[in-house]
N, C-alpha and C positions, 0 to 999 in steps of 0.2 A: 673276498675281492669283488665278487659279483654283487653282493649286497651293498658294498661300499659304492659301487658304481651307480647302482639304482638310487640310493639315497643322495649321492652327489647330483645326479641328473635332476631328481625331484627338487633339490634345493635351488638348482640354477632356474628351473621353471618357476619355482615360487618367487625367487628373487626378481626375475624379469616381470612376473605378473604383478608383484607388489610395487615395483617402480613404475610400471604403467598406470597403476591405480593413482598413485600419488603424483605422477607426472602429467596428469590430464591438463592442468592449467597451461603448462609449459608447451604442450603439444598444440593446444588451441592458439596460444600466442605465435608458435611457429607456422601454423596454417594462416593466421592473419597476416604475417609478414609475407608468405608466399603469395597470398592473394593480392596484396599491395604491389608485389613485384610482377603481377600478371601470370603467375605459375598456378593459380587455382582459380576456378570458376565461381565468381561471386553469386551467380544466380543458382548454383547447385551445391553451395557450401554444405548444406545439411547432409548430403549424400556421404561426405567424408567422415561424418559422425554417426552414420548408420541410419539416418532418417531417409526412408525411401521416397522418391519423387513420383512414384506411380504405383498402382496396386499390383499384386502378384496375379498373374494370369492363371486360369484353371488348367489342370492337366500336369504331366511331368514337366519338371524344369531342370535343365541342364546348366549349371553354373560354370562358366569359363573364366578363369582369371589370367589376364596377360598384363605384364607391368606397363608397357609403353607401345610406341608405334610399331617397331619391328616385330615384337611377339604378337601383337594384335593382327598384323597383316599376315603373318605366318599361319595363324589359326583359322583365318576366314574360310579356307577351303574346307577344313574339317567341320566348322559350323554349317556351311552350305550342305555338305553331305548328310550330316546328321539330321537336318531339317527336311531335306528332300526325301529321306527315307523314313521319317518319323512325323506323320502329319498331325499328331496330337501334341507334339512336344514344343516347348519354348526354350530358347537359349538366353541366358542372362550373361552378358560379357561386362566384366569390370576391368578398368584400367586405372592408373593413377596420375595420368598427365592431361593437361588440357589440349595439347596437340593431338593425342591419340583419340580423345573424345570428339574432337572436331572431324577427324578422319573417319571414325567409325559412323558418325551421323550420316556420312554420305555412302559408306560402303556396306553397312550391315544389311542383310536380307530381311524380308518380312518375317515375323515371328522371332526376331532376335532383338534384345533390349540392351541398351548400354546404361550402366551406372558407375559412378566412381567407387573405387574400393574403399571400404572404411579404413581409417587409421587404426593401428593395432592397439587400441584401447579396449579393455574388457567390455565397457558399456556400449561402445560403438559396435563391436563385433557381435554382441548379444542382440542388439536392435536389428542389425542387418540380417542375421540368420533367422530371428523370430519372424520377420516380415517375409523374407523370400522363401524360406523352407526348401532349399534345394534338394533334389532327389539324387543328384550326382554332382561332384566337383571335380573339374579338370583344371589342374594349375599347369601353366606353360612355362617351360624353360627352368629357371632357377631362383625365383624370388620366394623367400622364406619369411613368414610373419608368424612367430611362435603362438601368440594368443589366437589368431585366426585358425591356425592349423590345430591347436589343441581343442578348440570349440568344435571344429568339423569332426574330430576324432570322438569327442565325448558325445556328440549327438548321433554317432554311428552313420554319418553320411558317407556312402561309398566315394572314394576319391582316387584319382590317378594323377601322376606327374608326367606330362606329355611334352615331347621334344626336350627332354631333360639334358642338361650339360653339367658337367663337373670338371672344371679345369685342374690340372695337376697342382697349381698354386693354391686354389680353394681347397683341394683335398688335403693338402699338408696343413692348412689352417684348421680344417674340421677335425683332424686327427688329435688336435689338442683337447677336444671336447668330444670324445667318441659317443659317450652316453647321450649327450644332447643331440647330436647328429642322428643317432639311431632313433631317439624318441620322436624327433620331428618327421623323419622319413617314414616312421611307422604308420603315419597317417595315410600313406599312399599304399594301396593294395596292388597297383599296377604302376610300374615306372617304365616309360618308354624313352630310351636314350637315343641321342643323335648318332653316337658313334660307339664302336666297341670299347674304346678307351674310357669314354664317359661311363658305359655300363659297368666296366670293371671297377672303376673308382667308386661308384654308387653302391655297388655290392660290398665294396670294402668298408663302407661306412654303415653297412647294416640294412640297406634297402632290400625289400622283398619284391618278388614279381618283376624283376628286372629283365627287359628285353631290348635289343637294338633293332629299331625299324627304319632308321635314317632320319634325315632332317626334313621337317615339314616344309621348310622354305623352298625345297625343290618342287613341291607339289602346288605351291601357291600360284594363283593366276597372276600373270604380269599386271602391274598397276595400270589402271584405265587412263584414256585421255579423251577429252571432249573434242570432236572433230573440228569445230568452229574456231577455238583458240589455237589448235594445232595448225590449221590452215593459215591462220593469221601470221603465226610465228614463222612458218615455212616460207611464206611470201616475204617477210621481213628479212630473212636470211638468205634468200635466193642469191646464188653465185658466190657465196661466202664459205670459207673453210670453218667449220664449227668443231669445238670440242667442249666437253662438259666436266667440271670438277663437282661431283655430286656429294651432298651431305658433308660439306666442309665444316671443320671445327676450328676454334680460335688457334692461330698459328698456322693454319694451312691456306688461308686466303692470300697471304704474301707469297706462298709457293706458286699458287695459280698465276699471280701477277708476274713472278720471276719466269715462269715457263713461257707466258705470253710474250714477254720482252725478248726472250731467247729465240722465239720462233717467228715473231712478226716479220723480220727481215726476209726470211725464207718463204713465208706463206702470206703473200699480200692479201689483205682483206680478212685476215684471221679474226674470228670472234670467239672469245673465251667466255663461256657461261659458268658462273658460280652459283651453285644452289646450297645455301647454308643449311646444316642440320636444324638450326634454330632460326626460323625466319626473322625474329626480332633483331638479329644482327645486321639486317640488310643495310641501314644507313651507315653503320661503321665500316662495312665492306666497301661500299661505294666511296666513302671518304678516303679510305686507304688507297684504292685504285687511283683516285684523282690526285692524291698526293704524290703518286709516282708518275703523274703525267699521262694517265690512261683514262680517256673519257669513258664514263660508266653510266648506264641507265638501269633503273630499278623497276622490276615487274610490279611490285606492290603499289607503285605510283600510277600504274596503268600504262607504263611506257612499253613500246616495242623497240628493239634494237635498231638504231639508225645507222646510216652508212659511216659515220664518223665515230661510232662507239666501238671501243676496243673490247669492253667488257659489259656483259649483261648479268646483273644480279637478279636471280630468280628467287626473291625473298617472299614466296607464297607458300601455302600449305597445300599438300596432296597433289602436286603437279609433276612429280618426277616422272610419271608415265608419259607425259607430254614431252618432257625434256629428253628422255631416252629414246623417243621415236624421232627426235630432231638431230641428235649428235651421233655420228658414227664411232667416236671414241670417248670413253668415259673413264675418269679417274675416280676411284672410291675414296671418299673422305674418312677421317678417323684412322687412317693407315700411315700417316707421316708423323703422328704423334702417338704416345703410348695410350691409345684408347681402345684398340682392338679391332678397328675397321667397321665398315657398314656392309650391308648385304650385296654381294656381287651378283647374286642369282637373277635379280629383276633385270638389270641391263643385259645380262647374257641372254635371258629369254627373248629379249626384244631385238636381238641381232647387233648389239654393240660390241666392240672390242674393248675389253675390260683391262684396266691398268690399276695397280695398287702399290702402296709403299710397304715397308717392312713389318708393320704392326697390324697383322690380321688375325690375331690368335682367336678372336670370337668366331671365326670362320675357318678354323684350321682344316677341318675335314673337307670342307667345300673347296678351299683354295687348293688343297693337295690334289683333289680330283680334277679340278680345272687345269692346273699346271701340268699334271701328267698327260692330259689330253691335248696340251697346247692351246687350251682355251682361255688363257688369261696370261698377262704379262706382269711379273713381279719385279719391282725396281727398288734400288737401295736408298735413293735420295732425290732431290729436285733435278739434279743434272740427268740422272737415269730417266726420270719422268719425261723431261724435255726430249731426250733422244728417242724414247719409245714413242712419244706422241707424234713427232714428226715422221717417224717411220710408218706408223699405222695410218697417218693422215695422207701420205704420199704414195704408199705402196698398196694398191688395191688388192693384189693377190695375197699379200701378207696378211692384211687385215681380214680377208675372206677366210683364210686358214684358222685364224684365232676364233672367228665367229663360229666356224664349223666345229672346231674342237668343243667349244662351249655348248654347242647345241647337242652334240653326242652326250655329254654329261648331264644336261638338264633332262633330255628325253629318257635317258637310262634310269633316272631317279624319279620320274613322274609318278609312280605307284606308291610312294611313301604313305601318303594319306590313306590308301586303301589297306595298307598293312597295319597302320595305326588303328583304323576303324575296326579291322578284324580282332585286334588285340583288345579293344575296349568293349567288344560286343557283350561279353558276359556281365560287365558292370552296367552297360546301358540297359540290358534286359532286367537286371536286378532292380534298376531304378524305375522301371515300368515304361521304358522307352522302347517301343516296338521298332526295330530297324529292319526295313525291308530292302532286300538287295535290288 
């Protein structure tokens, strides 16, 4: 039986690798279509095929792979600490989205480089690794690319899976291919899970070196805000009651409009800010608001909210830190549709009262802790959101209690990054990265 599983796993790996060999033209066509849709960077298209845009720096190189914006933001604090304690090291951060690349261009520290992750074609993977020759690979959360992981393993590059998560649903799916899961996870000598449940499920799939250190999002620094635009927005909103629907997804913008309509009669001068998860949706959101009789201004057009505007569409990139400092009450997007929610830690760190809908499974442990401490408000539907928003906007003491509960949770978990760094210390040393305390 064991021999059969080994052969079966090798067959699956060989089949996948063979398909990616012959599927190269289809992948290139797919990238062309994404580029035409604005989802790929035309000036850096070669990086997706493994062609590096810059030379490899001398000295130890730690490669960190994070899928998109949320994962990249969560690992910035770890990158900062590695570089601060390792004067000879360089960090190479790869992500797969244009929005994450734009954000990292502003937020990465010195001695950190951003490149797009290569697509999972054997040739692209080989070119990428031949050029960068990483001394250590740190993969963030749960993105799995079989050819890339197999190449890391074949080259003997020490690797760790950091801030790992494995939902019960994903665990059940992987159980149908246990040998494949075990083979992929064998790439990682250290696996740092977000929760004990994640750790248990990862062990059940055959991962080795599993430990639960907590969620790096708790240790991340709050998103920054430029003082000048913050002052301009505060001036434009002076005297008005403001709330924010952050990182909204399609289907949720109408909910923000519905809540505004329910509250406007009770809160004269109410301003609803909608910050879409994907800023290119800004024109559609503004059109939706106007179709409902709500005047809307768009930040991407350089506008500030005027007295007659009911809704301000914040359709720019990397400005949530500014908006969280402006709005005392924040509703997290991705929670009223089956998406899994967006990160509630950032607004909680900045003193916002956080509200979210029923779909927050991507942050299940974080929301559990927040709710147990009274540090967030979970609602079931738009009517519940309207009720929670009006209560938090009008009851200063009630809002302060939610903010205080969240602060207890975020402060208690601040040392997650230090625990992660301690667990990674042997691999860092093996990679030639001298980490000084």
